[in-house]
Each structure stands twice: as C-alpha cells, then as structure tokens.
C-alpha positions in Angstrom: -3.9 28.3 29.9 -0.5 26.8 30.8 -0.5 29.5 33.6 -3.9 28.1 34.6 -2.9 25.0 34.4 0.2 25.7 36.9 -1.3 27.7 39.4 -4.3 25.5 40.1 -2.4 22.4 40.0 0.9 22.8 41.7 -0.1 21.9 45.0 -2.9 19.1 44.3 -2.3 15.6 44.4 -3.9 14.3 40.8 -5.5 11.2 39.6 -6.3 10.2 35.4 -9.7 8.8 35.2 -8.9 6.8 32.1 -5.7 6.4 29.7 -7.2 6.3 26.9 -6.8 9.6 23.8 -8.2 12.0 26.3 -6.0 10.6 28.7 -3.1 10.2 27.1 -3.5 13.9 25.9 -4.1 15.1 29.4 -1.2 13.7 30.6 1.4 15.3 28.0 -0.1 18.5 29.0 0.6 17.7 33.0 4.0 16.9 32.5 5.2 19.5 30.5 4.0 21.7 32.8 4.9 19.5 35.8 8.1 17.9 34.4 9.0 15.8 38.3 5.0 16.6 39.7 3.5 12.8 40.8 0.5 11.8 38.6 -1.5 8.8 38.9 -3.4 6.7 36.2 -6.2 4.5 37.2 -7.6 2.3 34.6 -9.7 -0.9 34.0 -6.8 -2.0 31.7 -3.4 -3.4 32.7 -1.6 -2.8 29.6 -1.5 0.9 30.2 1.8 0.4 32.3 3.3 -0.8 29.1 2.4 2.4 27.0 5.5 3.8 25.8 5.1 7.7 26.6 5.0 6.8 30.2 7.8 3.5 30.1 10.5 6.5 31.0 8.5 8.3 33.5 9.5 7.3 37.0 6.9 9.7 38.9 3.9 8.0 37.9 2.2 5.4 39.3 -1.2 3.2 38.4 -4.3 1.6 40.0 -5.4 -0.4 37.7 -7.0 -3.7 37.1 -10.8 -4.5 39.0 -10.4 -2.1 41.7 -9.0 0.9 39.5 -11.8 2.6 41.0 -11.4 2.0 44.5 -8.6 4.9 45.7 -10.4 7.7 43.7 -11.0 9.9 47.1 -7.4 9.7 48.0 -6.6 12.9 45.7 -7.7 16.6 45.6 -8.5 16.4 40.9 -10.0 13.7 39.2 -9.4 14.0 35.7 -11.8 11.9 34.3 -11.8 10.7 30.6 -15.5 10.7 29.1 -14.8 7.3 28.2 -15.5 6.5 32.1 -19.5 5.8 32.6 -19.9 7.4 36.1 -23.1 5.9 36.8 -21.5 2.8 36.9 -18.4 3.1 38.5 -18.4 1.0 41.9 -17.9 2.6 45.3 -15.0 1.7 47.9 -17.1 -1.2 49.3 -17.4 -2.7 45.9 -21.3 -2.2 45.1 -23.1 -0.7 41.8 -25.2 2.0 42.5 -27.3 3.8 39.8 -26.8 6.8 39.3 -23.8 9.3 39.6 -25.6 11.1 42.8 -25.9 7.6 44.8 -22.0 6.8 43.6 -20.9 10.0 44.8 -22.7 10.2 47.9 -21.7 7.3 49.1 -18.1 7.3 47.7 -17.4 10.4 49.3 -16.6 12.0 46.6 -17.0 15.2 45.8 -18.5 16.3 42.8 -15.8 19.8 42.7 -13.2 17.2 42.7 -14.3 15.9 38.8 -12.7 18.0 36.1 -11.9 17.2 32.8 -10.1 18.9 29.4 -13.3 20.1 28.5 -14.3 22.3 31.3 -10.5 23.5 32.1 -10.3 24.0 28.2 -13.8 26.1 28.4 -12.5 28.2 31.5 -10.3 29.9 29.1 -10.9 29.7 25.6 -14.9 29.6 25.7 -15.7 33.3 23.6 -13.4 31.2 20.5 -15.5 28.0 21.2 -18.6 27.1 18.7 -19.6 23.7 20.5 -22.0 21.5 18.5 -23.9 18.2 20.0 -27.1 16.0 19.5 -27.3 12.2 18.9 -26.8 12.6 15.5 -25.2 14.5 12.8 -23.1 16.3 15.1 -19.2 15.6 13.5 -20.6 16.1 10.2 -21.7 19.8 12.0 -19.1 20.3 13.0 -16.9 19.5 10.4 -18.9 21.6 7.8 -18.9 24.0 10.4 -14.9 23.9 10.3 -14.8 23.6 6.4 -17.0 26.6 5.6 -14.9 28.7 7.8 -11.4 27.3 6.2 -12.8 28.3 3.1 -13.3 31.7 4.3 -9.3 31.7 5.3 -10.5 31.9 8.6 -7.5 30.7 11.9 -10.1 27.4 12.7 -9.5 24.5 15.0 -11.8 21.2 14.5 -11.3 19.5 18.4 -13.4 17.4 20.8 -15.3 14.0 20.3 -14.0 14.3 16.1 -10.3 14.9 15.3 -7.9 15.9 18.5 -8.1 16.3 22.1 -8.8 20.3 23.1 -5.8 20.1 24.6 -3.7 19.3 21.6 -4.0 22.4 19.7 -2.7 24.5 23.3 0.7 26.1 21.4 -1.4 27.2 18.3 -4.4 28.8 19.5 -4.3 32.4 19.9 -7.0 34.6 20.4 -8.7 35.2 16.9 -8.7 31.8 16.6 -11.7 29.9 16.0 -12.3 26.4 17.7 -15.2 24.1 16.8 -15.6 21.4 19.2 -17.8 18.0 19.0 -19.1 17.7 22.2 -20.6 14.0 23.4 -22.7 13.9 26.1 -20.0 12.2 28.3 -17.9 15.1 27.6 -20.8 17.6 28.5 -22.0 15.8 31.8 -20.1 17.1 34.6 -19.2 20.7 32.5 -20.2 23.6 34.4 -19.1 26.2 31.6 -19.9 25.8 27.9 -19.0 27.6 24.8 -20.4 31.3 23.6 -21.7 29.5 20.7 -23.4 26.0 21.3 -25.5 24.3 19.0 -28.4 21.8 19.6 -29.1 19.3 16.8 -31.4 16.7 18.2 -31.8 14.0 21.0 -33.0 10.9 20.4 -32.8 7.2 22.3 -28.6 6.4 22.6 -26.3 5.3 24.7 -28.7 4.4 27.4 -26.3 1.9 28.8 -24.1 4.6 29.8 -27.1 6.4 31.8 -29.7 6.0 35.3 -32.3 6.4 32.5 -32.8 8.6 29.2 -33.6 11.5 31.5 -30.1 11.7 32.3 -28.9 11.3 29.0 -31.3 14.6 28.3 -30.1 16.5 31.0 -26.3 16.0 29.9 -27.0 17.2 26.3 -29.3 20.4 27.2 -25.3 21.1 29.7 -24.2 23.0 26.5 -26.7 25.8 27.2 -27.4 25.5 30.7 -24.0 27.4 32.0 -24.1 30.3 28.7 -23.3 33.5 29.8 -26.5 36.3 29.5 -25.9 36.9 25.6 -24.1 33.7 24.4 -26.1 32.5 20.8 -28.0 29.0 21.5 -28.3 27.3 17.8 -31.2 24.4 17.7 -33.7 22.5 15.9 -37.0 24.2 16.2 -39.0 20.9 14.9 -37.5 18.9 17.6 -40.3 19.5 20.4 -37.7 17.5 23.4 -34.8 19.7 21.7 -37.1 22.5 22.8 -38.4 21.7 25.8 -34.9 21.3 27.3 -33.3 24.4 26.1 -36.6 26.5 26.7 -35.4 27.6 30.8 -32.7 29.1 29.0 -34.3 31.1 26.1 -35.0 34.4 28.4 -31.0 35.5 28.5 -29.6 33.6 25.1 -29.3 35.0 21.6 -31.5 32.6 19.9 -31.0 31.5 16.6 -33.0 28.1 15.8 -33.7 26.2 12.3 -36.5 24.5 10.9 -37.8 22.4 8.0 -41.2 22.8 8.6 -41.4 26.8 9.6 -40.1 30.0 9.0 -38.5 31.4 12.2 -37.6 34.5 12.4 -34.5 34.9 13.2 -33.5 31.4 11.9 -32.7 29.3 9.3 -35.1 28.1 6.9 -35.7 27.1 3.5 -38.4 28.5 0.9 -38.8 27.9 -2.4 -36.1 25.0 -2.6 -33.1 27.8 -0.9 -31.9 27.5 2.4 -32.4 31.2 4.2 -31.3 32.6 6.9 -33.0 35.5 8.6 -32.6 38.1 11.2 -35.7 40.2 12.2 -36.5 41.7 9.4 -34.3 40.8 6.8 -34.2 37.1 4.8 -31.1 36.3 2.8 -30.5 33.1 0.7 -28.0 31.4 0.9 -27.8 28.2 -0.8 -30.0 26.3 -3.1 -30.1 23.1 -2.4 -29.0 20.3 -4.9 -30.8 17.4 -5.6 -26.9 15.3 -5.9 -25.6 16.8 -3.5 -22.9 15.2 -1.2 -24.8 15.3 1.9 -28.3 14.0 1.0 -30.9 13.6 3.0 -33.5 15.9 4.6 -31.4 15.5 8.3 -28.7 16.8 6.4 -30.0 19.2 5.6 -30.9 20.2 9.0 -27.0 20.3 9.9 -26.7 22.4 6.7 -29.2 25.0 8.4 -27.1 24.7 11.8 -24.2 26.0 10.2 -25.6 28.1 7.7 -27.1 29.6 10.9 -23.3 29.3 12.8 -21.4 31.0 9.5 -23.8 33.7 9.1 -23.5 34.8 12.5 -19.9 35.4 12.0 -20.5 37.1 9.6 -19.4 35.1 6.6 -20.3 35.8 2.6 -22.9 34.1 1.6 -20.8 33.3 -1.5 -18.3 31.5 0.9 -20.7 29.8 2.5 -22.5 28.4 -1.2 -18.6 27.4 -2.3 -18.1 25.8 1.8 -21.1 23.2 1.4 -21.0 22.4 -2.5 -16.9 21.2 -1.9 -17.8 19.0 1.5 -18.4 15.8 0.7 -19.2 14.7 4.2 -17.4 11.7 6.6 -17.2 8.5 6.2 -19.7 5.8 7.5 -22.1 8.1 6.7 -24.4 7.3 3.9 -20.9 6.8 2.1 -21.4 5.3 -1.0 -18.7 2.4 -1.2 -19.6 1.5 -4.7 -21.2 -0.8 -7.5 -20.3 -4.1 -7.2 -22.4 -7.0 -9.4 -24.5 -4.5 -10.3 -25.3 -3.8 -7.2 -25.0 0.0 -5.2 -23.3 0.0 -1.4 -24.1 2.2 1.1 -22.2 2.5 4.2 -23.5 4.1 6.9 -22.6 2.9 9.9 -22.4 5.5 11.8 -26.6 5.1 12.6 -26.9 3.6 16.0 -30.7 4.6 16.6 -33.0 4.2 14.4 -34.1 7.5 13.3 -31.0 7.2 11.8 -31.8 4.0 10.0 -35.0 5.5 9.0 -33.5 8.9 7.8 -30.5 6.7 5.5 -33.4 5.0 3.8 -35.4 7.8 3.1 -31.9 9.6 1.5 -30.6 6.9 -0.3 -32.6 5.8 -3.9 -33.6 2.4 -4.5 -32.8 0.8 -1.2 -33.6 -3.2 -1.8 -31.5 -5.0 1.1 -30.9 -3.2 4.7 -28.5 -4.6 7.2 -29.4 -4.1 10.4 -28.9 -5.1 14.1 -25.7 -5.3 16.4 -25.1 -4.4 20.0 -28.5 -4.5 22.2 -29.0 -1.6 24.2 -32.2 -1.9 24.7 -33.6 0.6 22.5 -37.2 0.8 21.1 -37.4 -0.5 17.8 -41.3 -0.4 17.1 -41.4 2.8 15.5 -38.3 1.1 13.1 -40.5 -2.0 12.5 -43.3 -0.2 11.3 -41.9 2.2 9.0 -39.5 -0.9 7.4 -43.0 -2.8 7.1 -44.3 0.3 4.7 -40.5 1.0 2.9 -39.7 -0.3 -0.6 -37.3 -2.4 1.5 -37.4 -6.0 0.6 -34.5 -7.9 2.3 -33.5 -7.7 6.3 -30.6 -9.0 7.2 -30.7 -9.3 10.8 -27.6 -9.3 12.9 -26.7 -9.7 16.6 -28.9 -9.4 19.7 -30.6 -6.0 18.1 -31.5 -7.8 15.0 -33.2 -10.7 16.8 -35.1 -7.9 18.7 -35.8 -5.5 15.3 -37.1 -9.8 14.0 -39.7 -9.9 17.2 -41.1 -6.2 15.9 -41.0 -7.0 12.6 -43.3 -10.1 13.5 -46.0 -7.7 15.0 -46.4 -5.6 11.3 -46.9 -6.4 8.3 -44.4 -8.7 6.2 -45.8 -9.2 3.1 -43.4 -9.3 0.1 -40.8 -8.8 2.4 -37.8 -11.8 3.5 -36.2 -11.7 6.5 -32.9 -13.6 7.3 -31.6 -13.4 10.9 -27.6 -14.6 11.4 -25.2 -14.6 13.8 -21.9 -13.3 12.8 -21.9 -9.9 10.4 -19.5 -11.3 7.4 -22.5 -13.5 7.2 -24.4 -10.5 5.3 -22.6 -10.8 2.3 -23.6 -13.8 0.7 -27.4 -13.1 1.5 -26.8 -9.7 0.1 -25.3 -10.4 -2.9 -27.9 -13.4 -4.1 -30.9 -11.4 -2.7 -30.2 -7.6 -4.4 -31.9 -6.5 -7.0 -29.7 -5.6 -9.7 -29.3 -2.1 -10.0 -30.6 -1.5 -6.5 -28.8 -0.9 -3.2 -27.9 -2.9 -0.6 -27.8 -0.3 2.9 -26.1 -0.9 5.8 -27.5 1.5 8.3 -27.7 -1.0 11.7 -30.1 1.3 14.3 -27.6 -0.1 17.1 -24.0 0.1 18.3 -21.4 -1.7 16.5 -19.9 -3.3 20.4 -20.5 -7.5 20.1 -18.4 -7.9 17.1 -16.6 -4.8 16.6 -14.3 -1.6 18.5 -16.4 1.0 17.1 -19.2 1.6 14.1 -15.9 2.8 12.0 -14.8 -0.5 12.5 -17.5 -2.2 11.3 -18.1 0.4 8.7 -14.6 -1.1 7.0 -15.2 -4.6 7.6 -18.8 -3.7 5.2 -16.4 -2.2 2.3 -14.0 -4.7 2.8 -16.4 -7.3 2.2 -18.3 -5.6 -0.4 -15.1 -4.6 -2.5 -13.9 -8.1 -2.5 -10.8 -6.1 -0.4 -10.7 -8.8 2.5 -7.4 -9.0 4.1 -6.1 -12.2 4.2 
C-alpha cells in the first residue's frame, strides 16, 4: 500500500481536511512516504498548529479558523476526516448550503478530489475486510466478531470508527490478516469501494444534524454494499424493512445472508427453540444456546450475535469456538453496562443510546427499571413513539435533561402519565439527588438518554463516565 500511495500522490498537492485522530493518522503515513512533501492542514481549530507531532515539521502549512474551507479547490487531493459534515461546509463566498451536491456545484470542488483513509485502505485490502455498519450495534458487533476470530486463533485486527484508524495497522497486515472495520455513515458517505464482507444491522433516525435529510443518511449507509463486487457477501437484518429496501437493488449479484428474530431465512441466521442457528440452502446448524445470564442482554444484542454468527460461519470457524467466543465476550463500556449497586439501587449505564429505539430496547432488556434518565442535545429526532412506549412501561420516574429532555416531556404530556413522576433538570449532574431519592430499593436506575451528549459533554463516553462517577461517589475533586 505504501507503493500505491507513493505513485498516486507523488505529484499531487494535498490538504488534510480535519486534524483529529484520523487526520493525524493520515499525516503520519503521508509523512512516512513523503518526508519533505508540502502538506496543508485545514481545520476550524487554531490549536492544531500547536500539535506536538507537527511542531518541528517545516513542510506543513495551515489554513485554520472560520475560513479553513475557502481554499479547498486549490488542492489536487482532499483527505477528508469523517468528522467533517460535508453538507455544512461553507463556500468561497461564505454561503451556507443544504446539500453536498449544492456545495460541490457552487464551490466547483469535484467529488473526485475527495478521498479518505477508508477509501484508500479498501482499494488495497477490501478482500480481507469485514465491514460493519448500522445506526446502533456496530461497535458491539464488530468487537464480538473480532473476539470470536481471536478465540479461533486468527490473525485479526479491529479498526475504523472503533479503536485505531486503519492506517495505524499498515505495517502489520499480511495476506492472511482479517480486518474488521466499524464503518460510520460519515466514513461511508463518499466511498466508491466496499468490503468483501458487509454487515448492515439497522437504520434509524440519527445524525440528522449532519445530513441534508434522513434519506441522505440512509444512502450513506447503503454504500457499504452499493460498491461491492458481484459475489461479495452482504449480511443484513431481515427484520428491518428499511435495511431490506436499501439493499434490494444490489441483492441480485451479491451473496446474501440475512438474519432474523422473526423468520427462518435460508440461507442465513435465526433463532429456533432458544438456539441461534445458521442455515445454508439445505442445512441448519445449531450454533449457540441462548443463556438468560449472558453478558449481551436484550433482543437487539441477539441480532448482533446473529450477525456475528453469520460472519464466523461463512469464514468456516468451528461452532464450538463460536460458542466460546460469544460466552466470553463481556460487551463494551456505556452499552447496558452494569455500574453497580449503591444505596440498594442498581445502576446501569447505557450512554451509547442516542436514539429512541435504543432507549426502548434498554428498558426491555434491563430488569426492574424504576427510574430513567433521558435527554441531552436536541437533534430534532421524533420522540412520539418513545413517549407512547414510556407511558405503557413499568418505569415510574423520568428524569429529563436538556433541550431533548424538554421535547420528550412535551410528548409525554400528550399521553397517559398515570402513576408517573416527571422531573425536568437543566444540568446532567442534577439527576443524582432525584435518582437516589425516588428509585425504589432493589430496583434499577437506567441512563439511556435517547439523545446525543453534545450539550454538556464531548461524547457519550464522557457522559457515561460522569454517570459512573456520580452514582458510585467517585467524583473528581
């Protein structure tokens, strides 16, 4: 791949659009290939100029501040970091555009100029890649697949939206390495290549602030199979009508392996008599008996397990090894994570739940939820179905925070609230006194926000960590 980069970019002018984790990784590899090549970093933040990794680099130039997008078209190649929402970019004239097409037309920036780590990596390694995407569950599924392959003794790496950027692993990949990549919609958005094994878990309303509309977000997700080669594998959720609609145009020349909790697809994965099964056209293989005390709770995690089983079976991993891998996988932080029992109350951290569907699944999965903490940054998501679900649930106390919490409160006002207590708070930390004062002894207080965290926190991990600190009493002085 080093040779590919050298040939492709030796005589090209390059700008790195965004200098976060992936932008820094791209810089490191490019500098390894081209020690003295001029490189430009374009970033909204002025502080990137002070990054220690580039302080001594006399061949780096900067475009920072509010005008950092104005000169993009001066370069031959734009390495875009996935955190840069394209439809919000500003043109040379400083206008605001409502779509990537509008931007590219008025700024005269050809799509061919825009590339990314993911695209270059797939150009070279796509046949070795298992790519996983979905609005929810992709981190858990990618990590579970990686864990099963590790259990099987495979040479396997976990990269992408979880863990390290793909360029981090260039020096340790050989022809037998299996590369599991979690792919976000932002990473998929401009791709013209796809992994040999693609997994599409679900598509819900999320990240709507970063897209022209919900349809644009859906189309970004569908790129995981749109650019696959004939015969490549697509593992998909047969219970999700939207997923089926998105992949239907491509199924004719893909090898499809659906998974379902409702049906028994052949070939594919399904549950029969409490056992996760894998089927070919003429054979059903029982793989894993569902345990009630499993680490991965909830029906949504059974779907993640089904997807992982499909992939592992297609790779020829022994069923006993798959069972061992599922049984020893303990899940990820901030995803239905049991924090502990404090003051005779059980606390669960599900900070990853940034959409209503995830919150509803958490309440169904966790026993005896008496208090729910929800809300946060408002991205315009529809909360009407969540309010209806909450009104019918056994949850008594709702602690609602931020602008999203106010909108959830408005929807709850339209449904039956008999026996419910609603608490609206302005700051996240205010939940603690209410949770300890209102939650019944022996019951559960669940953080499952159904909203993003950006009003008070940098990310959902920071919010989940704060939750753990507050309920355990380990708050930093």
